[in-house]
FIVEXLUM-77398 format. One record per residue (C-alpha): residue in one letter; x, y, z. Coordinates in pm, whole numbers, plus 50000, padded with zeros to 5 digits. Layout:
<recs>
+------+-------+-------+-------+
! resn !    px !    py !    pz !
+------+-------+-------+-------+
!    a !     X !     Y !     Z !
...
+------+-------+-------+-------+
</recs>
This chain:
<recs>
+------+-------+-------+-------+
! resn !    px !    py !    pz !
+------+-------+-------+-------+
!    m ! 28172 ! 93190 ! 20876 !
!    p ! 28213 ! 93179 ! 21259 !
!    q ! 28410 ! 92865 ! 21363 !
!    g ! 28192 ! 92608 ! 21544 !
!    f ! 27877 ! 92696 ! 21333 !
!    p ! 27852 ! 92404 ! 21087 !
!    q ! 27707 ! 92489 ! 20757 !
!    r ! 27392 ! 92266 ! 20641 !
!    s ! 27231 ! 92239 ! 20297 !
!    f ! 26880 ! 92230 ! 20215 !
!    p ! 26771 ! 92139 ! 19849 !
!    v ! 26510 ! 92420 ! 19845 !
!    l ! 26781 ! 92680 ! 19945 !
!    e ! 27007 ! 92543 ! 19674 !
!    k ! 26755 ! 92604 ! 19397 !
!    i ! 26708 ! 92965 ! 19520 !
!    i ! 27073 ! 93061 ! 19583 !
!    g ! 27295 ! 92769 ! 19471 !
!    s ! 27497 ! 92541 ! 19698 !
!    p ! 27686 ! 92719 ! 19970 !
!    q ! 28060 ! 92692 ! 19956 !
!    g ! 28271 ! 92487 ! 20204 !
!    e ! 27977 ! 92288 ! 20305 !
!    t ! 28018 ! 92066 ! 20631 !
!    p ! 27749 ! 91840 ! 20727 !
!    e ! 27714 ! 91779 ! 21051 !
!    g ! 25081 ! 93042 ! 24489 !
!    n ! 24838 ! 93215 ! 24227 !
!    i ! 24931 ! 93307 ! 23885 !
!    e ! 24731 ! 93588 ! 23731 !
!    l ! 24584 ! 93445 ! 23416 !
!    k ! 24648 ! 93669 ! 23114 !
!    t ! 24401 ! 93597 ! 22849 !
!    k ! 24576 ! 93855 ! 22619 !
!    n ! 24902 ! 93630 ! 22660 !
!    a ! 24714 ! 93307 ! 22634 !
!    h ! 24568 ! 93363 ! 22305 !
!    r ! 24906 ! 93459 ! 22150 !
!    r ! 25023 ! 93149 ! 22011 !
!    s ! 24667 ! 93008 ! 21917 !
!    l ! 24596 ! 93289 ! 21694 !
!    g ! 24644 ! 93210 ! 21324 !
!    r ! 24992 ! 93255 ! 21216 !
!    h ! 24956 ! 93451 ! 20877 !
!    r ! 25276 ! 93628 ! 20777 !
!    k ! 25402 ! 93801 ! 20471 !
!    v ! 25724 ! 93634 ! 20362 !
!    v ! 25963 ! 93825 ! 20146 !
!    g ! 26250 ! 93600 ! 20059 !
!    a ! 26234 ! 93421 ! 20384 !
!    l ! 26453 ! 93120 ! 20310 !
!    a ! 26704 ! 93326 ! 20117 !
!    a ! 26720 ! 93570 ! 20399 !
!    a ! 26794 ! 93300 ! 20659 !
!    t ! 27072 ! 93171 ! 20435 !
!    a ! 27228 ! 93522 ! 20408 !
!    l ! 27191 ! 93598 ! 20775 !
!    l ! 27349 ! 93295 ! 20884 !
!    g ! 27641 ! 93316 ! 20638 !
!    g ! 27500 ! 93116 ! 20352 !
!    g ! 27320 ! 92836 ! 20521 !
!    l ! 27136 ! 92759 ! 20856 !
!    y ! 27371 ! 92738 ! 21146 !
!    a ! 27342 ! 92571 ! 21465 !
!    n ! 27614 ! 92455 ! 21703 !
!    a ! 27662 ! 92078 ! 21692 !
!    n ! 27862 ! 92072 ! 22004 !
!    a ! 27672 ! 92223 ! 22295 !
!    a ! 27338 ! 92074 ! 22415 !
!    s ! 27288 ! 91931 ! 22057 !
!    v ! 27261 ! 91547 ! 22051 !
!    q ! 27483 ! 91380 ! 21767 !
!    s ! 27291 ! 91070 ! 21657 !
!    d ! 27577 ! 90990 ! 21423 !
!    p ! 27915 ! 90968 ! 21593 !
!    s ! 28136 ! 90984 ! 21271 !
!    s ! 27670 ! 95588 ! 20961 !
!    s ! 27529 ! 95812 ! 20713 !
!    a ! 27200 ! 95864 ! 20888 !
!    s ! 27101 ! 95993 ! 21222 !
!    a ! 26826 ! 95982 ! 21480 !
!    s ! 26750 ! 96172 ! 21806 !
!    d ! 26906 ! 96015 ! 22109 !
!    p ! 26657 ! 96115 ! 22390 !
!    g ! 26778 ! 96129 ! 22748 !
!    s ! 26473 ! 95982 ! 22918 !
!    p ! 26528 ! 95978 ! 23277 !
!    s ! 26602 ! 95632 ! 23438 !
!    q ! 26343 ! 95505 ! 23693 !
!    s ! 26390 ! 95168 ! 23843 !
!    q ! 26080 ! 94941 ! 23879 !
!    t ! 25904 ! 94856 ! 24197 !
!    t ! 26066 ! 94554 ! 24362 !
!    p ! 25847 ! 94304 ! 24539 !
!    g ! 25911 ! 94226 ! 24889 !
!    s ! 26014 ! 93871 ! 24969 !
!    t ! 25661 ! 93746 ! 25113 !
!    s ! 25476 ! 94064 ! 25121 !
!    p ! 25373 ! 94358 ! 24885 !
!    s ! 25667 ! 94556 ! 24765 !
!    t ! 25788 ! 94878 ! 24898 !
!    p ! 25778 ! 95144 ! 24628 !
!    g ! 26115 ! 95298 ! 24560 !
!    s ! 26295 ! 95025 ! 24755 !
!    a ! 26667 ! 95059 ! 24688 !
!    r ! 26854 ! 94797 ! 24487 !
!    p ! 27171 ! 94798 ! 24288 !
!    s ! 27142 ! 94752 ! 23910 !
!    s ! 27161 ! 94388 ! 23818 !
!    i ! 27408 ! 94484 ! 23524 !
!    v ! 27752 ! 94624 ! 23645 !
!    p ! 27813 ! 94865 ! 23327 !
!    s ! 28062 ! 94706 ! 23084 !
!    n ! 28223 ! 94839 ! 22774 !
!    s ! 28262 ! 94469 ! 22663 !
!    a ! 28024 ! 94292 ! 22412 !
!    g ! 27990 ! 93984 ! 22206 !
!    t ! 28284 ! 93785 ! 22106 !
!    g ! 28513 ! 93949 ! 22362 !
!    t ! 28505 ! 94276 ! 22186 !
!    s ! 28396 ! 94615 ! 22312 !
!    v ! 28097 ! 94817 ! 22281 !
!    s ! 28287 ! 95016 ! 22005 !
!    d ! 28287 ! 94706 ! 21796 !
!    v ! 27911 ! 94677 ! 21812 !
!    v ! 27895 ! 95035 ! 21720 !
!    d ! 28127 ! 94968 ! 21424 !
!    a ! 27923 ! 94671 ! 21302 !
!    a ! 27598 ! 94879 ! 21348 !
!    n ! 27771 ! 95156 ! 21113 !
!    t ! 27895 ! 94893 ! 20856 !
!    f ! 27551 ! 94767 ! 20824 !
!    l ! 27399 ! 95109 ! 20788 !
!    d ! 27648 ! 95181 ! 20511 !
!    t ! 27496 ! 94902 ! 20322 !
!    l ! 27155 ! 95059 ! 20320 !
!    d ! 27001 ! 95332 ! 20116 !
!    d ! 26832 ! 95650 ! 20253 !
!    d ! 26489 ! 95496 ! 20292 !
!    q ! 26624 ! 95159 ! 20446 !
!    q ! 26828 ! 95374 ! 20689 !
!    a ! 26519 ! 95541 ! 20773 !
!    d ! 26345 ! 95224 ! 20873 !
!    v ! 26624 ! 95114 ! 21107 !
!    l ! 26732 ! 95427 ! 21271 !
!    l ! 26445 ! 95543 ! 21508 !
!    d ! 26401 ! 95728 ! 21817 !
!    f ! 26470 ! 95567 ! 22141 !
!    t ! 26107 ! 95613 ! 22281 !
!    q ! 25896 ! 95373 ! 22490 !
!    a ! 25666 ! 95327 ! 22201 !
!    n ! 25960 ! 95197 ! 21981 !
!    a ! 26117 ! 95000 ! 22257 !
!    v ! 25816 ! 94784 ! 22358 !
!    a ! 25736 ! 94713 ! 21998 !
!    w ! 25821 ! 94333 ! 22018 !
!    s ! 25577 ! 94054 ! 22019 !
!    n ! 25563 ! 93656 ! 21983 !
!    l ! 25255 ! 93703 ! 21748 !
!    s ! 25300 ! 93675 ! 21380 !
!    c ! 25198 ! 94045 ! 21331 !
!    g ! 25506 ! 94159 ! 21114 !
!    a ! 25560 ! 94524 ! 21087 !
!    t ! 25210 ! 94607 ! 21253 !
!    c ! 25370 ! 94507 ! 21611 !
!    r ! 25741 ! 94567 ! 21550 !
!    v ! 25978 ! 94829 ! 21427 !
!    g ! 26281 ! 94819 ! 21215 !
!    i ! 26378 ! 94671 ! 20880 !
!    e ! 26255 ! 94320 ! 20766 !
!    l ! 26535 ! 94087 ! 20701 !
!    g ! 26348 ! 93930 ! 20401 !
!    s ! 26376 ! 94272 ! 20224 !
!    l ! 26764 ! 94284 ! 20227 !
!    s ! 27009 ! 94168 ! 20006 !
!    d ! 27280 ! 93901 ! 20092 !
!    t ! 27547 ! 94167 ! 20158 !
!    q ! 27301 ! 94354 ! 20365 !
!    l ! 27197 ! 94043 ! 20560 !
!    a ! 27568 ! 93953 ! 20630 !
!    a ! 27622 ! 94310 ! 20780 !
!    a ! 27293 ! 94259 ! 20999 !
!    k ! 27415 ! 93944 ! 21114 !
!    a ! 27759 ! 94070 ! 21222 !
!    v ! 27564 ! 94340 ! 21439 !
!    v ! 27377 ! 94069 ! 21632 !
!    e ! 27667 ! 93831 ! 21658 !
!    a ! 27909 ! 94118 ! 21793 !
!    a ! 27654 ! 94208 ! 22049 !
!    t ! 27567 ! 93867 ! 22201 !
!    g ! 27721 ! 93564 ! 22387 !
!    t ! 27949 ! 93320 ! 22258 !
!    g ! 27825 ! 93015 ! 22449 !
!    s ! 27698 ! 92697 ! 22302 !
!    d ! 27315 ! 92706 ! 22295 !
!    t ! 27315 ! 93041 ! 22417 !
!    g ! 27370 ! 93398 ! 22292 !
!    y ! 27429 ! 93417 ! 21906 !
!    d ! 27434 ! 93029 ! 21879 !
!    q ! 27079 ! 93010 ! 22040 !
!    i ! 26958 ! 93299 ! 21813 !
!    s ! 27088 ! 93129 ! 21516 !
!    q ! 26909 ! 92817 ! 21600 !
!    i ! 26592 ! 92986 ! 21658 !
!    l ! 26586 ! 93156 ! 21341 !
!    a ! 26676 ! 92808 ! 21180 !
!    a ! 26367 ! 92660 ! 21358 !
!    d ! 26156 ! 92910 ! 21195 !
!    d ! 26283 ! 92811 ! 20872 !
!    v ! 26220 ! 92436 ! 20936 !
!    l ! 25864 ! 92536 ! 20994 !
!    g ! 25872 ! 92714 ! 20672 !
!    e ! 25931 ! 92385 ! 20496 !
!    t ! 25587 ! 92271 ! 20606 !
!    d ! 25413 ! 92635 ! 20618 !
!    s ! 25537 ! 92890 ! 20391 !
!    s ! 25408 ! 93170 ! 20628 !
!    y ! 25708 ! 93106 ! 20849 !
!    g ! 26081 ! 93200 ! 20794 !
!    s ! 26358 ! 93390 ! 20937 !
!    g ! 26313 ! 93661 ! 20679 !
!    n ! 26021 ! 93773 ! 20895 !
!    y ! 26253 ! 93903 ! 21167 !
!    y ! 26321 ! 94269 ! 21219 !
!    l ! 26631 ! 94486 ! 21320 !
!    a ! 26634 ! 94841 ! 21450 !
!    f ! 26849 ! 95081 ! 21626 !
!    l ! 26658 ! 95286 ! 21857 !
!    g ! 26886 ! 95593 ! 21887 !
!    t ! 27205 ! 95653 ! 21706 !
!    p ! 27481 ! 95375 ! 21759 !
!    s ! 27755 ! 95544 ! 21957 !
!    t ! 27970 ! 95521 ! 22250 !
!    t ! 27818 ! 95820 ! 22379 !
!    g ! 27436 ! 95878 ! 22462 !
!    t ! 27169 ! 95601 ! 22480 !
!    w ! 27055 ! 95366 ! 22228 !
!    q ! 26927 ! 95007 ! 22187 !
!    l ! 26974 ! 94724 ! 21964 !
!    h ! 26623 ! 94599 ! 21897 !
!    f ! 26612 ! 94248 ! 21694 !
!    g ! 26343 ! 93986 ! 21684 !
!    g ! 26041 ! 93816 ! 21521 !
!    d ! 25792 ! 93554 ! 21613 !
!    q ! 26023 ! 93351 ! 21845 !
!    l ! 26277 ! 93605 ! 21953 !
!    a ! 26304 ! 93938 ! 22103 !
!    v ! 26658 ! 94091 ! 22176 !
!    n ! 26664 ! 94411 ! 22357 !
!    l ! 27030 ! 94542 ! 22435 !
!    t ! 27040 ! 94891 ! 22577 !
!    y ! 27374 ! 95073 ! 22578 !
!    k ! 27457 ! 95424 ! 22752 !
!    d ! 27774 ! 95621 ! 22726 !
!    g ! 27956 ! 95322 ! 22566 !
!    e ! 27824 ! 95058 ! 22829 !
!    v ! 27568 ! 94773 ! 22840 !
!    v ! 27300 ! 94891 ! 23085 !
!    g ! 27019 ! 94668 ! 22999 !
!    a ! 27004 ! 94316 ! 22840 !
!    t ! 26612 ! 94257 ! 22862 !
!    p ! 26364 ! 94198 ! 22795 !
!    y ! 26467 ! 93871 ! 22627 !
!    f ! 26204 ! 93646 ! 22468 !
!    a ! 26313 ! 93300 ! 22329 !
!    g ! 26064 ! 93044 ! 22201 !
!    v ! 26091 ! 92755 ! 21950 !
!    e ! 25868 ! 92511 ! 21768 !
!    p ! 25952 ! 92246 ! 21707 !
!    v ! 26148 ! 92210 ! 22040 !
!    s ! 26399 ! 91993 ! 21841 !
!    w ! 26461 ! 91875 ! 21486 !
!    t ! 26721 ! 91649 ! 21320 !
!    d ! 26931 ! 91723 ! 20999 !
!    d ! 27230 ! 91551 ! 20869 !
!    s ! 27232 ! 91314 ! 21184 !
!    t ! 27252 ! 91609 ! 21414 !
!    t ! 26960 ! 91683 ! 21671 !
!    y ! 26919 ! 92059 ! 21731 !
!    a ! 26730 ! 92188 ! 22034 !
!    p ! 26795 ! 92551 ! 22080 !
!    l ! 26607 ! 92586 ! 22428 !
!    s ! 26735 ! 92248 ! 22562 !
!    g ! 26965 ! 92429 ! 22820 !
!    m ! 26699 ! 92637 ! 22958 !
!    h ! 26450 ! 92334 ! 22963 !
!    d ! 26706 ! 92099 ! 23127 !
!    g ! 26841 ! 92351 ! 23376 !
!    l ! 26487 ! 92418 ! 23518 !
!    v ! 26402 ! 92046 ! 23535 !
!    s ! 26720 ! 91981 ! 23726 !
!    m ! 26627 ! 92268 ! 23949 !
!    l ! 26279 ! 92112 ! 24023 !
!    e ! 26431 ! 91756 ! 24071 !
!    g ! 26648 ! 91898 ! 24332 !
!    l ! 26361 ! 91984 ! 24558 !
!    t ! 26207 ! 91748 ! 24819 !
!    d ! 25841 ! 91655 ! 24806 !
!    d ! 25748 ! 91897 ! 25085 !
!    e ! 25949 ! 92177 ! 24896 !
!    l ! 25777 ! 92097 ! 24565 !
!    t ! 25449 ! 92134 ! 24748 !
!    e ! 25551 ! 92469 ! 24883 !
!    a ! 25684 ! 92578 ! 24523 !
!    k ! 25366 ! 92467 ! 24351 !
!    l ! 25127 ! 92720 ! 24221 !
!    s ! 24759 ! 92700 ! 24290 !
!    d ! 24651 ! 92797 ! 23926 !
!    t ! 24777 ! 92708 ! 23583 !
!    t ! 24886 ! 92905 ! 23295 !
!    t ! 24901 ! 92830 ! 22906 !
!    d ! 25159 ! 93108 ! 22835 !
!    v ! 25410 ! 93346 ! 23002 !
!    v ! 25258 ! 93619 ! 23216 !
!    l ! 25479 ! 93890 ! 23142 !
!    g ! 25494 ! 93867 ! 22769 !
!    p ! 25477 ! 94150 ! 22522 !
!    d ! 25264 ! 94441 ! 22642 !
!    d ! 25308 ! 94344 ! 22987 !
!    d ! 25589 ! 94564 ! 23086 !
!    g ! 25624 ! 94653 ! 23446 !
!    d ! 25339 ! 94428 ! 23551 !
!    f ! 25531 ! 94219 ! 23802 !
!    p ! 25328 ! 94083 ! 24090 !
!    t ! 25350 ! 94258 ! 24402 !
!    t ! 25383 ! 93930 ! 24602 !
!    k ! 25630 ! 93660 ! 24538 !
!    e ! 25520 ! 93306 ! 24504 !
!    g ! 25650 ! 92958 ! 24566 !
!    i ! 25962 ! 92875 ! 24778 !
!    a ! 26244 ! 93116 ! 24869 !
!    a ! 26588 ! 93006 ! 24796 !
!    s ! 26690 ! 93115 ! 25141 !
!    e ! 26497 ! 92778 ! 25260 !
!    l ! 26720 ! 92571 ! 25036 !
!    t ! 27074 ! 92419 ! 25077 !
!    d ! 27356 ! 92544 ! 24881 !
!    d ! 27350 ! 92268 ! 24631 !
!    q ! 26986 ! 92353 ! 24564 !
!    q ! 27073 ! 92716 ! 24526 !
!    q ! 27352 ! 92644 ! 24289 !
!    l ! 27086 ! 92469 ! 24073 !
!    i ! 26878 ! 92783 ! 24065 !
!    l ! 27183 ! 92975 ! 23934 !
!    d ! 27249 ! 92701 ! 23692 !
!    a ! 26888 ! 92735 ! 23567 !
!    i ! 26936 ! 93123 ! 23532 !
!    t ! 27245 ! 93112 ! 23337 !
!    p ! 27110 ! 93036 ! 22979 !
!    w ! 26902 ! 93323 ! 22993 !
!    v ! 27172 ! 93562 ! 23124 !
!    e ! 27408 ! 93443 ! 22875 !
!    a ! 27213 ! 93571 ! 22574 !
!    a ! 27408 ! 93915 ! 22638 !
!    d ! 27775 ! 93946 ! 22573 !
!    d ! 28003 ! 93738 ! 22796 !
!    t ! 28120 ! 94013 ! 23040 !
!    t ! 27766 ! 94138 ! 23109 !
!    a ! 27631 ! 93796 ! 23159 !
!    a ! 27898 ! 93727 ! 23417 !
!    s ! 27847 ! 94061 ! 23609 !
!    t ! 27469 ! 94009 ! 23598 !
!    l ! 27478 ! 93644 ! 23735 !
!    s ! 27714 ! 93763 ! 24005 !
!    t ! 27448 ! 94011 ! 24105 !
!    y ! 27160 ! 93757 ! 24096 !
!    k ! 27385 ! 93514 ! 24315 !
!    s ! 27402 ! 93793 ! 24596 !
!    e ! 27014 ! 93838 ! 24561 !
!    l ! 26947 ! 93468 ! 24603 !
!    d ! 26815 ! 93457 ! 24943 !
!    d ! 26528 ! 93681 ! 24823 !
!    t ! 26462 ! 93493 ! 24508 !
!    y ! 26161 ! 93250 ! 24484 !
!    i ! 26096 ! 92960 ! 24248 !
!    s ! 25749 ! 92828 ! 24149 !
!    y ! 25584 ! 92598 ! 23895 !
!    s ! 25263 ! 92454 ! 23775 !
!    g ! 25178 ! 92131 ! 23602 !
!    t ! 25431 ! 91868 ! 23596 !
!    t ! 25815 ! 91897 ! 23694 !
!    d ! 25910 ! 91710 ! 23381 !
!    l ! 25832 ! 92018 ! 23173 !
!    d ! 25699 ! 91764 ! 22896 !
!    t ! 25335 ! 91853 ! 22885 !
!    a ! 25133 ! 92155 ! 22756 !
!    g ! 25055 ! 92373 ! 23059 !
!    d ! 25382 ! 92285 ! 23242 !
!    y ! 25542 ! 92626 ! 23368 !
!    v ! 25823 ! 92747 ! 23568 !
!    r ! 25905 ! 93085 ! 23727 !
!    i ! 26199 ! 93231 ! 23888 !
!    d ! 26134 ! 93565 ! 24062 !
!    g ! 26420 ! 93751 ! 24261 !
!    p ! 26472 ! 94131 ! 24342 !
!    g ! 26626 ! 94172 ! 23980 !
!    v ! 26584 ! 93832 ! 23789 !
!    w ! 26252 ! 93732 ! 23635 !
!    i ! 26233 ! 93420 ! 23429 !
!    e ! 25939 ! 93225 ! 23289 !
!    f ! 25931 ! 92894 ! 23093 !
!    s ! 25584 ! 92768 ! 22950 !
!    v ! 25518 ! 92438 ! 22751 !
!    e ! 25261 ! 92470 ! 22492 !
!    d ! 25091 ! 92281 ! 22223 !
!    g ! 25252 ! 92337 ! 21866 !
!    v ! 25087 ! 92552 ! 21640 !
!    v ! 25200 ! 92426 ! 21311 !
!    d ! 25195 ! 92051 ! 21415 !
!    t ! 24971 ! 92026 ! 21731 !
!    s ! 25101 ! 91686 ! 21784 !
!    q ! 25431 ! 91845 ! 21910 !
!    l ! 25510 ! 92085 ! 22178 !
!    g ! 25651 ! 92438 ! 22172 !
!    y ! 25831 ! 92645 ! 22426 !
!    s ! 25805 ! 93015 ! 22527 !
!    s ! 26016 ! 93179 ! 22752 !
!    v ! 26088 ! 93526 ! 22887 !
!    y ! 26357 ! 93688 ! 23076 !
!    r ! 26312 ! 94030 ! 23239 !
!    d ! 26470 ! 94238 ! 23525 !
!    h ! 26277 ! 94413 ! 23754 !
!    d ! 26496 ! 94732 ! 23724 !
!    t ! 26694 ! 94717 ! 23409 !
!    d ! 26457 ! 94633 ! 23145 !
!    y ! 26531 ! 94856 ! 22835 !
!    g ! 26807 ! 94979 ! 23034 !
!    g ! 26576 ! 95120 ! 23299 !
!    e ! 26493 ! 95434 ! 23093 !
!    f ! 26124 ! 95397 ! 23117 !
!    s ! 25848 ! 95398 ! 23401 !
!    f ! 25566 ! 95171 ! 23361 !
!    s ! 25253 ! 95186 ! 23582 !
+------+-------+-------+-------+
</recs>
């Protein structure tokens, strides 16, 4: 069990698998109707051992980091797949205030790195992937090992559409041993921060299980894992993991990380309390954006405010490459150094979904591009009302955060967010038009 991930007990889980051992309590926006309906559609899922899956995936219990932005309310490989070499092509980069110039040159946001996860190398991610594959039978391996094609890469969604819109193997179909091995792959590949990286991923899955206590159609067993291309330190492949509230797309090429987006992160409920500890997986993202907006003057807020509203993220699933041709809002070049730092601070939680080394190099690139980065919002600046929305749009970085009505409990709010890069989505392997 990773240090810092307190184990939590739920009676329903104990009935299924027994008590875990060693338990410790603890502008204009283009309105996209195809996005807006996503969370309002009825969420009917097929659950195959969802609660047991969550328990095994997170090491025998539901984990969340109690130290980061969490609030303490009580002080005391045997299979193979083709590895296509699709030519890399950068996306069109919007100009600062005018339509973009096709083919405009821009360095990659990601400085290729052979580091990943908990200070380990990409080879350790490959080793974890092969260890997981070794736990699977031939049919299961066929579900996990897929070609790195555009169709497979873009097969992620924030809809409750199961295998009809996703590829890979369903976590709810795996044994405890297989789930532990799957968890090890995701942990090795993602960041080590509190409320970011693997910690945030764990909490998002735990939130789905909290919903599952009210609505059995929810649960982390409905998440899917696939390797697009053969995991190796040569060739190109992608770690593809996600479900209703999450999409992780990490692309590797010749033993280096070349893409960490798209990354979708959502949560409902936005927070919950268990064992006197409050968990809020997206609190760092939310609070960073609120601080960024609070740092603007009234005149700057007026310039940053979008003329239209939206009820969801604009560049969600099925919207690859649809970046607006003109940036909206206020340019960071018009702001003070302190205000620009607030923008960087707001960007950081999304970037830190990837391994620590990749996150650092990517953030450095985004810092160098701040003058051409724009921030905008609609609704209120408190981000506490359905319809509140924030966007950060630079030469590389694209971040959206949307506040929405809850689906299971409409009296509560939910958050949806997406992080993309104009050039390195899916490692820059595909061209979208």
